[in-house]
matplotlib code that plots the C-alpha trace (Angstrom):
import matplotlib.pyplot as plt

x = [29.4, 26.0, 24.3, 20.5, 19.5, 16.5, 14.0, 10.4, 9.1, 7.1, 4.1, 4.2, 4.2, 1.2, -0.8, 0.8, -2.4, -0.4, -0.6, -4.4, -4.5, -1.8, -4.3, -7.2, -5.2, -4.1, -7.6, -9.8, -7.2, -5.0, -1.8, 1.1, 1.9, 3.6, 5.7, 6.4, 8.0, 5.4, 2.7, 4.7, 4.8, 1.0, -0.1, 2.6, 1.0, -2.4, -3.0, -6.6, -7.1, -5.0, -6.6, -10.1, -9.5, -7.2, -10.5, -12.8, -10.5, -10.0, -13.0, -13.6, -16.8, -17.8, -19.0, -16.5, -18.2, -17.6, -14.6, -11.3, -8.6, -8.8, -6.2, -4.0, -1.5, -1.3, 1.4, 0.4, -3.3, -4.5, -7.8, -8.3, -11.9, -13.5, -17.4, -16.2, -17.6, -16.4, -15.4, -12.3, -13.4, -16.1, -13.3, -11.3, -13.8, -16.2, -13.6, -15.1, -18.4, -18.4, -19.4, -16.7, -14.5, -11.2, -8.2, -8.4, -5.5, -3.1, -1.3, 2.0, 2.9, 7.0, 6.6, 3.9, 0.7, -1.0, -4.2, -6.5, -9.3, -11.3, -13.3, -16.7, -15.1, -13.5, -16.2, -18.3, -15.2, -15.1, -19.6, -19.2, -16.3, -18.1, -21.2, -19.5, -17.7, -21.2, -22.4, -19.8, -20.4, -17.8, -18.4, -16.9, -13.5, -13.1, -9.7, -9.0, -5.7, -4.1, -1.2, -0.6, 0.8, 0.5, -2.1, -5.6, -7.4, -5.4, -6.5, -10.1, -10.2, -8.7, -11.3, -14.5, -13.0, -12.7, -16.5, -17.7, -15.7, -13.3, -9.4, -7.0, -3.4, -0.8, 1.9, 4.0, 4.0, 8.1, 7.5, 8.6, 5.8, 6.6, 6.8, 3.5, 2.8, 4.4, 2.2, -1.1, -1.0, -1.0, -4.3, -6.6, -7.8, -11.2, -10.2, -7.2, -6.6, -4.1, -2.8, -2.0, 1.6, 3.6, 6.4, 9.8, 12.8, 11.1, 10.5, 7.4, 7.1, 4.2, 2.7, -0.3, 2.0, 3.0, -0.3, -1.8, 0.5, 0.3, -3.4, -2.8, -1.1, -3.8, -6.9, -8.9, -9.1, -12.4, -12.3, -9.0, -9.9, -7.2, -6.6, -5.5, -2.6, -0.1, -3.3, -1.6, -2.2, -5.5, -6.7, -7.9, -5.0, -5.7, -8.3, -11.5, -10.1, -12.6, -10.9, -11.8, -14.5, -16.3, -16.3, -17.2, -20.3, -23.2, -22.8, -23.8, -22.1, -24.3, -24.2, -22.0, -23.5, -20.5, -20.4, -19.4, -16.8, -15.1, -11.8, -9.6, -11.3, -8.6, -7.8, -4.6, -2.5, 1.3, 4.3, 7.5, 10.6, 11.0, 14.5, 15.0, 11.7, 8.6, 7.2, 5.0, 1.9, 1.5, -2.9, -3.5, -6.7, -8.6, -9.0, -5.9, -4.4, -6.7, -5.9, -2.4, -2.2, -4.9, -2.0, 1.1, -0.7, -2.5, 0.0, 3.5, 3.4, 0.9, -1.2, -4.2, -7.1, -6.1, -2.4, -0.4, 1.2, 3.5, 5.2, 7.5, 6.4, 5.0, 2.1, 4.4, 5.7, 3.6, 4.2, 1.3, -0.9, 0.5, 0.2, -3.9, -4.6, -4.0, -7.2, -8.8, -6.3, -9.1, -5.5, -4.8, -2.8, 0.2, 1.2, 4.2, 4.8, 8.1, 11.6, 12.9, 15.9, 14.3, 14.7, 18.8, 17.4, 14.8, 11.1, 10.2, 11.4, 9.6, 6.3, 6.8, 6.8, 4.6, 1.4, 2.4, 3.2, 3.6, 4.8, 7.5, 8.3, 10.8, 13.6, 16.5, 18.5, 16.9, 18.2, 21.7, 21.7, 20.6, 23.7, 25.4, 24.9, 24.7, 21.7, 20.6, 17.1, 17.2, 18.8, 16.1, 12.9, 11.3, 10.0, 8.0, 5.3, 7.2, 7.2, 8.1, 10.1, 9.7, 12.8, 12.8, 13.2, 16.7, 19.0, 19.7, 23.7, 23.6, 25.7, 22.0, 20.6, 23.6, 22.5, 19.1, 19.8, 22.0, 20.8, 17.0, 15.5, 16.8, 13.3, 11.5, 11.4, 13.1, 11.4, 13.3, 10.9, 11.1, 9.0, 8.1, 5.8, 5.1, 2.7, 2.4, 3.4, 6.2, 7.9, 9.9, 9.5, 8.9, 6.6, 6.5, 7.1, 10.9, 14.2, 15.5, 19.4, 21.6, 21.1, 18.5, 15.3, 12.9, 10.5, 9.4, 5.4, 2.5, 1.4, 4.2, 6.1, 9.8, 13.0, 16.0, 17.1, 20.4, 21.1, 19.8, 16.2, 17.2, 16.7, 19.6, 20.0, 23.0, 24.2, 23.3, 20.7, 17.4, 14.5, 11.3, 8.0, 6.9, 3.3, 0.3, -0.6, -3.2, -1.4, 0.0, -1.2, -4.2, -2.0, -0.1, -2.3, -2.4, -0.8, -3.9, -2.0, 0.3, 3.2, 5.2, 3.6, 5.0, 8.6, 8.5, 8.4, 8.1, 10.6, 13.5, 12.3, 8.7, 6.1, 7.9, 8.0, 11.3, 11.3, 15.1, 16.9, 20.0, 19.2, 20.3, 18.4, 19.9, 20.2, 18.1, 15.2, 15.6, 16.5, 19.3, 19.0, 22.1, 20.8, 18.8, 19.8, 20.1, 22.4, 24.7, 28.4, 29.7, 33.4, 35.5, 32.1, 31.9, 28.1, 28.4, 25.4, 26.3, 24.7, 28.0, 29.9, 27.6, 28.1, 31.5, 32.1, 29.7, 31.1, 34.0, 33.2, 34.3, 31.7, 28.2, 27.3, 28.1, 26.7, 28.6, 28.4, 30.4, 31.9, 32.2, 36.0, 37.8, 35.3, 33.4, 34.0, 31.9, 34.5, 34.8, 33.4, 35.0, 34.0, 33.7, 32.6, 31.6, 31.6, 30.0, 32.5, 31.4, 31.3, 34.9, 37.1, 38.5, 39.0, 42.9, 45.5, 45.2, 41.6, 41.3, 43.7, 41.5, 38.3, 40.0, 41.4, 38.1, 36.5, 38.7, 39.2, 35.6, 34.5, 36.9, 39.5, 36.3, 34.7, 37.3, 37.0, 39.0, 38.5, 37.1, 35.7, 34.4, 31.0, 29.1, 25.7, 24.0, 21.3, 18.4, 14.2, 11.7, 11.0, 14.9, 16.2, 19.3, 19.9, 22.5, 21.4, 21.0, 24.2, 25.7, 23.7, 25.5, 28.9, 28.6, 27.1, 23.5, 21.0, 18.4, 15.1, 13.2, 15.1, 11.6, 11.6, 14.3, 14.7, 18.3, 18.1, 20.8, 23.4, 23.6, 26.1, 28.6, 29.2, 29.5, 32.5, 34.6, 38.5, 39.2, 36.8, 38.5, 42.0]
y = [-22.3, -23.2, -19.6, -21.4, -20.2, -21.3, -23.2, -24.1, -27.3, -30.1, -28.9, -25.3, -25.2, -27.6, -25.3, -22.2, -19.5, -19.2, -23.3, -23.6, -20.5, -22.6, -26.1, -24.0, -22.7, -25.6, -27.8, -24.6, -24.4, -27.6, -26.0, -26.9, -24.4, -27.0, -24.3, -20.7, -19.9, -21.7, -20.0, -16.7, -17.5, -18.2, -15.4, -13.0, -14.6, -15.0, -11.0, -11.2, -14.4, -14.0, -10.9, -12.3, -15.4, -13.4, -11.5, -13.8, -15.9, -12.7, -12.6, -9.0, -6.9, -5.5, -6.0, -6.9, -6.0, -8.4, -7.0, -7.3, -4.8, -2.6, -1.1, -3.6, -2.7, 0.8, 1.6, 3.9, 3.7, 0.2, 0.5, -2.7, -4.0, -0.8, -1.6, -2.7, -1.3, -1.5, 0.7, -0.2, 0.6, -2.2, -4.5, -3.9, -3.4, -5.9, -9.0, -9.3, -9.2, -6.3, -7.5, -9.7, -8.4, -9.6, -7.5, -5.3, -3.4, -3.5, 0.3, 0.8, 4.2, 4.0, 2.8, 5.5, 4.4, 0.6, 0.2, -2.1, -1.7, -4.8, -5.2, -4.2, -0.9, -0.3, -0.6, 1.5, 4.4, 4.4, 4.7, 7.4, 8.8, 8.4, 9.8, 13.1, 13.5, 13.3, 15.8, 18.4, 17.8, 15.1, 13.5, 11.5, 13.6, 15.2, 15.1, 14.9, 14.8, 13.7, 14.8, 12.5, 9.6, 5.6, 5.3, 4.1, 6.8, 7.5, 4.3, 5.1, 8.3, 6.8, 3.5, 6.6, 9.1, 5.8, 4.8, 8.2, 7.8, 10.5, 10.7, 10.3, 11.2, 11.7, 13.2, 12.1, 15.1, 14.9, 16.7, 20.1, 23.0, 23.7, 19.8, 19.6, 22.7, 21.0, 18.4, 19.2, 22.7, 21.0, 18.8, 21.2, 18.9, 20.4, 18.0, 17.7, 15.4, 15.7, 15.4, 17.5, 16.3, 12.3, 10.6, 9.8, 8.6, 9.6, 12.9, 14.8, 16.5, 19.3, 20.3, 22.0, 25.6, 23.7, 22.5, 26.1, 27.4, 24.7, 25.4, 29.3, 28.3, 26.1, 27.5, 25.0, 23.1, 23.5, 22.1, 20.4, 17.3, 17.3, 13.9, 14.7, 12.0, 14.1, 15.7, 18.7, 22.2, 23.9, 23.5, 26.9, 28.3, 26.2, 27.9, 25.7, 23.4, 20.9, 18.3, 14.5, 13.6, 17.0, 16.6, 12.8, 13.3, 14.0, 10.9, 7.7, 3.9, 2.1, 0.6, 1.9, 3.3, 2.6, 4.5, 2.3, 3.7, 2.5, 0.6, 3.8, 5.8, 8.0, 6.1, 7.4, 10.3, 9.7, 12.2, 11.4, 12.1, 15.7, 15.9, 17.2, 19.8, 20.1, 16.6, 14.9, 13.6, 10.4, 9.0, 5.4, 3.7, 2.1, -1.1, -1.4, -1.1, -3.3, -6.2, -6.0, -5.4, -8.8, -10.7, -9.6, -10.2, -13.5, -15.0, -13.6, -13.4, -16.2, -13.7, -15.8, -14.6, -13.8, -13.8, -10.9, -8.0, -5.4, -3.2, -0.4, 2.4, 6.1, 7.7, 9.4, 6.0, 3.5, 0.8, 2.6, 2.1, -1.7, -2.7, -1.2, -3.1, -6.4, -5.6, -7.0, -10.7, -10.9, -10.1, -8.1, -5.1, -4.1, -0.6, 1.1, 4.6, 6.3, 5.3, 1.8, 2.3, 2.6, -0.1, -0.3, -1.4, -4.2, -2.7, -4.2, -8.4, -7.6, -6.1, -9.4, -11.6, -9.8, -9.5, -12.9, -11.3, -13.4, -11.0, -8.7, -5.9, -3.4, -1.6, -2.7, -0.1, -1.6, -5.1, -3.1, -1.1, -4.1, -5.8, -2.9, -2.6, -6.5, -7.2, -10.9, -11.0, -15.2, -15.3, -12.9, -13.3, -16.7, -15.1, -18.6, -16.8, -14.9, -16.7, -14.0, -11.5, -8.9, -5.9, -2.7, 0.7, -0.2, -3.6, -6.0, -6.9, -10.6, -10.2, -9.2, -12.1, -13.4, -11.8, -12.8, -16.5, -16.4, -14.2, -13.6, -17.1, -19.6, -20.9, -17.9, -17.0, -13.4, -12.0, -9.0, -6.9, -4.1, -1.9, 1.6, 4.6, 4.9, 1.6, 1.3, -2.2, -4.3, -5.4, -8.1, -9.9, -13.1, -16.2, -19.0, -21.6, -21.3, -21.0, -18.4, -17.4, -15.2, -11.5, -12.2, -11.3, -14.7, -14.0, -11.1, -10.7, -12.1, -10.7, -8.5, -8.3, -8.0, -7.7, -6.4, -4.3, -3.6, 0.1, -0.9, -2.3, -5.8, -8.3, -10.0, -12.1, -12.8, -9.0, -5.7, -3.6, -1.8, -3.3, -3.0, -4.2, -5.3, -5.2, -3.4, -4.0, -3.0, -1.1, 1.6, 4.9, 6.4, 9.5, 12.6, 15.3, 18.2, 16.7, 16.5, 15.3, 13.1, 14.5, 14.7, 10.5, 9.5, 11.4, 9.4, 6.3, 5.6, 7.8, 5.6, 2.4, 3.5, 1.1, -0.1, 1.1, 1.6, 2.1, 3.3, 0.5, -1.3, -4.8, -8.5, -11.8, -14.3, -18.0, -19.2, -16.9, -14.8, -10.6, -8.6, -5.0, -2.8, 0.5, 2.7, 3.3, 7.3, 7.4, 4.7, 5.3, 5.4, 5.8, 4.9, 4.2, 1.5, 1.5, 0.5, 0.1, 1.8, -1.0, -2.9, -0.4, 0.3, -3.8, -3.7, -0.5, -1.1, -4.5, -2.3, -2.1, 1.4, 2.9, 3.7, 4.2, 5.2, 7.1, 7.6, 9.4, 9.9, 13.4, 14.7, 15.1, 17.3, 20.0, 22.0, 19.4, 17.0, 14.2, 11.2, 10.5, 9.5, 7.6, 9.8, 7.7, 9.7, 7.6, 8.2, 6.4, 5.2, 8.5, 8.9, 7.8, 10.1, 8.8, 8.7, 7.0, 3.5, 3.3, 5.1, 2.2, -0.5, 0.9, 0.8, -2.6, -4.2, -2.5, -3.6, -7.5, -8.1, -5.7, -4.9, -1.9, 0.9, 0.4, 2.1, 5.7, 7.7, 10.1, 8.6, 11.5, 12.1, 13.5, 13.0, 12.7, 11.0, 12.7, 11.2, 11.2, 10.9, 7.1, 6.9, 6.8, 8.2, 10.5, 10.1, 12.3, 15.7, 15.1, 14.7, 17.5, 19.5, 18.6, 19.9, 23.1, 23.1, 23.8, 21.2, 22.2, 20.7, 20.3, 19.9, 16.2, 15.4, 14.2, 16.0, 19.0, 20.4, 17.0, 19.1, 21.6, 19.0, 17.9, 21.5, 22.9, 20.1, 20.9, 17.5, 17.0, 20.3, 18.3]
z = [3.7, 4.4, 4.6, 5.3, 8.6, 9.2, 8.0, 8.3, 9.9, 8.1, 10.8, 10.1, 6.2, 6.9, 8.8, 6.6, 5.2, 2.4, 1.9, 2.0, -0.3, -2.8, -2.2, -3.6, -6.4, -7.8, -7.3, -8.8, -11.6, -11.9, -12.0, -9.7, -7.0, -4.8, -3.9, -3.4, -6.1, -8.8, -7.0, -7.5, -11.1, -11.6, -9.2, -12.1, -14.7, -13.9, -11.8, -12.2, -11.6, -7.9, -6.9, -7.0, -5.6, -3.2, -2.3, -2.1, 0.7, 2.7, 2.6, 2.3, 3.0, -0.3, -3.7, -6.1, -9.3, -12.6, -13.7, -12.2, -14.9, -17.4, -19.5, -18.2, -20.6, -19.0, -16.3, -14.8, -15.8, -15.0, -13.2, -10.7, -9.7, -11.2, -10.3, -6.7, -4.0, -0.4, 3.0, 4.1, 8.4, 7.4, 7.3, 9.5, 12.4, 11.4, 11.3, 15.5, 16.6, 18.0, 21.2, 21.6, 25.1, 23.5, 23.3, 20.0, 20.9, 24.0, 24.4, 26.4, 26.5, 27.1, 31.1, 32.4, 30.6, 29.5, 28.3, 26.8, 24.5, 23.3, 19.9, 21.8, 23.1, 19.4, 18.0, 20.1, 20.3, 16.6, 16.5, 18.6, 16.5, 13.5, 14.6, 15.4, 12.5, 10.4, 12.9, 11.8, 8.3, 7.3, 3.9, 1.2, -0.4, 2.8, 4.9, 7.9, 9.9, 13.0, 15.0, 16.9, 18.8, 17.9, 20.6, 20.4, 19.8, 16.8, 15.5, 16.5, 14.9, 11.1, 11.6, 12.0, 9.2, 6.6, 7.9, 6.6, 3.1, 4.2, 3.8, 6.4, 6.9, 10.0, 11.4, 14.7, 17.3, 17.0, 13.4, 13.5, 13.5, 9.3, 8.3, 9.6, 7.3, 4.6, 4.7, 6.0, 4.2, 0.8, 1.5, 3.4, 6.1, 8.1, 10.9, 13.1, 16.0, 18.1, 21.8, 25.0, 24.8, 24.5, 26.9, 25.5, 26.9, 30.4, 29.2, 29.1, 25.8, 26.2, 22.6, 22.5, 21.6, 18.4, 17.7, 18.0, 15.8, 13.5, 13.4, 13.2, 10.0, 8.5, 7.8, 6.2, 9.8, 11.3, 14.4, 16.7, 18.9, 21.7, 23.2, 26.9, 27.1, 29.3, 30.8, 31.1, 29.6, 28.0, 25.2, 24.9, 23.5, 20.1, 17.6, 17.6, 20.1, 22.1, 24.4, 23.5, 25.9, 25.3, 21.9, 21.4, 25.2, 23.0, 21.1, 21.7, 20.6, 17.7, 14.5, 11.8, 8.5, 6.3, 3.1, 0.2, -1.8, -5.3, -5.1, -6.1, -3.4, -1.5, 1.8, 3.0, 2.0, 2.8, 2.1, 0.8, 3.1, 1.8, 2.1, -1.1, -1.6, 0.0, 0.6, -2.3, -0.8, -2.5, -2.3, -1.5, -2.7, -0.3, -2.1, -3.1, 0.2, 1.4, -0.4, -0.4, 3.0, 3.7, 1.3, 3.2, 6.7, 5.9, 3.5, 3.9, 7.4, 8.3, 10.9, 11.9, 13.8, 17.5, 16.8, 18.2, 16.1, 16.5, 15.1, 16.3, 14.4, 14.7, 13.0, 10.1, 9.1, 6.2, 9.0, 10.7, 7.9, 7.8, 11.3, 11.5, 8.3, 10.4, 12.3, 8.8, 9.3, 13.1, 15.0, 18.6, 17.5, 20.5, 20.3, 21.4, 21.6, 22.7, 23.0, 22.3, 24.3, 28.1, 30.6, 28.9, 25.7, 27.3, 27.1, 23.7, 24.5, 28.0, 25.6, 23.8, 26.8, 28.6, 25.8, 23.8, 20.9, 17.9, 15.7, 16.4, 13.8, 13.8, 11.7, 11.2, 12.7, 15.9, 15.4, 14.6, 17.6, 19.9, 18.5, 19.0, 22.8, 23.3, 24.5, 24.4, 24.5, 24.6, 28.5, 30.1, 28.2, 27.1, 23.6, 23.3, 21.7, 18.9, 15.8, 13.4, 13.3, 10.5, 10.3, 7.1, 6.9, 5.7, 4.7, 7.2, 7.5, 7.3, 11.1, 12.0, 10.6, 12.9, 15.5, 15.8, 15.6, 17.9, 20.6, 20.3, 19.2, 16.7, 16.1, 14.1, 10.9, 10.2, 7.7, 5.7, 4.1, 1.6, 0.1, 0.8, 1.6, -2.4, -2.4, 1.6, 1.3, 0.1, -3.1, -1.7, 1.6, 4.2, 3.7, 6.2, 3.7, 2.8, 4.2, 5.5, 3.9, 5.5, 4.0, 2.4, 1.7, 0.8, -1.8, -4.2, -3.2, -4.6, -7.8, -7.4, -11.3, -9.4, -11.5, -11.4, -14.4, -15.8, -16.6, -20.5, -19.4, -19.3, -16.8, -14.6, -12.0, -9.8, -10.4, -9.4, -10.5, -10.5, -8.6, -10.9, -11.3, -14.6, -14.4, -12.3, -9.4, -7.1, -4.8, -7.0, -5.9, -7.1, -7.6, -6.2, -4.6, -6.7, -9.8, -12.5, -15.2, -13.2, -14.1, -11.0, -11.1, -13.6, -13.2, -9.9, -10.9, -14.9, -16.5, -16.4, -18.1, -19.3, -18.6, -16.0, -11.8, -11.1, -7.6, -6.8, -4.5, -5.7, -5.8, -6.7, -6.9, -5.7, -6.5, -3.9, -5.8, -2.7, -3.3, -1.7, -1.0, -1.1, -0.6, -2.7, -6.0, -6.2, -3.6, -5.3, -5.5, -8.4, -8.2, -11.9, -13.1, -11.4, -9.1, -5.4, -3.0, -0.1, 2.3, 1.6, 3.1, 6.2, 6.6, 6.7, 9.3, 11.4, 12.5, 14.2, 17.7, 17.7, 15.1, 16.4, 12.7, 9.7, 6.6, 3.1, 0.0, -3.7, -3.3, -6.8, -7.4, -8.3, -7.1, -9.9, -12.7, -14.6, -13.3, -11.4, -7.4, -4.9, -1.9, 1.6, 4.8, 8.1, 10.9, 14.4, 17.4, 20.7, 23.1, 23.8, 21.2, 18.6, 14.9, 14.4, 11.3, 13.1, 12.7, 9.9, 8.2, 10.1, 8.2, 5.2, 5.5, 7.1, 3.1, 1.4, 2.8, 2.3, -0.5, -3.3, -3.9, -5.0, -1.8, 0.0, 1.0, -0.2, 3.1, 6.3, 8.2, 12.4, 13.3, 16.4, 15.0, 11.9, 10.0, 10.0, 9.1, 11.0, 10.8, 11.0, 7.7, 7.2, 4.6, 2.4, -0.3, 2.6, 3.4, -0.6, -0.9, 1.9, 0.8, -2.3, -1.0, -2.1, -0.6, 1.8, 0.9, 3.8, 6.6, 8.5, 7.5, 9.8, 13.3, 13.8, 11.5, 13.4, 12.7, 9.1, 10.3, 10.7, 7.1, 5.9, 4.6, 5.9, 5.9, 5.1, 2.0, 0.4, -0.6]

ax = plt.figure().add_subplot(projection="3d")
ax.plot(x, y, z, "-o")
ax.set_aspect("equal")
plt.show()
């Protein structure tokens, strides 16, 4: 069976940005980089040349300096562009003329709100917010935080913050009070942007009471700026709060005085999931984030000026930061806030058609959910403008690849991508000049020295192992907040293989030079000493029509002993169904037939909810802790923490 699902036309290859970039490299360096594999190898072997050339190709605004990389043999510790000066916001705001009347942002807030912000308006509003921040005394190194939906004011506030050389951090408004305090309490922001509430699944959700409690517990906050999204409630109940329009009233638009900062200047603070303790605060530099995002937008996603780029995300997920950088490629950003399943799951496809979306970004879970409820977008929507569909958040099952090409669109680049908050970008992703093979991520990222190691640290191909990156790259974190000796940072990525970034994904390099991700290696099962990726089990179980979703862990067995583990599978079934012996047998036979006997769960247990993080990732490790009677240190990181109660002291798991 040929697993090739899509192949780019010669015309598409010819007009791709990465083709133009490769031609420039070939001519300048007299090298053969005619196919992607050769370009990738050159970019890894000549990484300093690659990043200099990318800076020029992307027309980065700033001073590059003479040196590209110092202490190249240190990981961590290597420093990129140590003499550079730039401003992150300038590279996003000045890509299009400040008087450009074309769309910069298009916002849909469920079915309640639709707004458009031109490039001229984006520049003017960012200028006014920057002026207001300056008037408050916000300066280089200060932190500004947002408890906001994915809406225009959030992007405007971030751009204004970055223009002043201050550092930005955000959470989505569905976070609970403790979850926000656990994050912002560590970084001590001076300004907080928020809303009076938001819409979700047709409901109005006021949040000013939560904001008031959060601010009462964060003494560093000197000013709260409230965007009247619902136009309900009184901001006066929040300490030091002002309405957005009132706060901006004294400030007029004008040229923005961008503060130039070093390449490694803290631009963003993002957070680990926090399901095993207080979230780690991951600091990302302005230059590394910008360069990496430009590479991924321009060369891997083939974003061109005036493309219309969408990613379904909240402000608590790193894909929001990735999406916003599309402005640096000259794109229009399409924003959506709310449930993706209103209008019987059609709303995002309607957004794609109505707004002539070119890049449709979402999660693997969304694609799988659309498949489960049997939505066939191609029947009701043209999707003529969509040429790239991106998926991340968890491994995309091969059957979901089939669904996209059968039910969404047959001529589309399905770009399954994988990286994370840790690098605010990707290690493995897509490219418009290579075929798409069923179940595979197309390629390793340019200048990312990605490999797969066995347990002894030796590279392997065609078999599963740890996903690693063997040499430095510019978007490595600057460090963790409040980690002066970098002990936490080193422990997180460099203890497994010293001097090598170990990402924590269980992966395999394929015969096509693509990659298959089979789950997180820290959640990898090990029955009988054989390592199994959890995604291999999910793929089989969730093809059964009775199963809505599943979660699998390894339970220490016998309990209380250092011995083997057994595979335990939790299943959420279609409403009204009850797990019986017949269904358990079908589940086990399906897994056994399509994988190996080692994959077959010893126990199959029914639950009504699967716990997940705010960004939609299931939390295998939290469930494993609950099953073993251990505490889950930070339930505030979960979207539905009450779901964990179903996994505690289950009688089925005692024998």
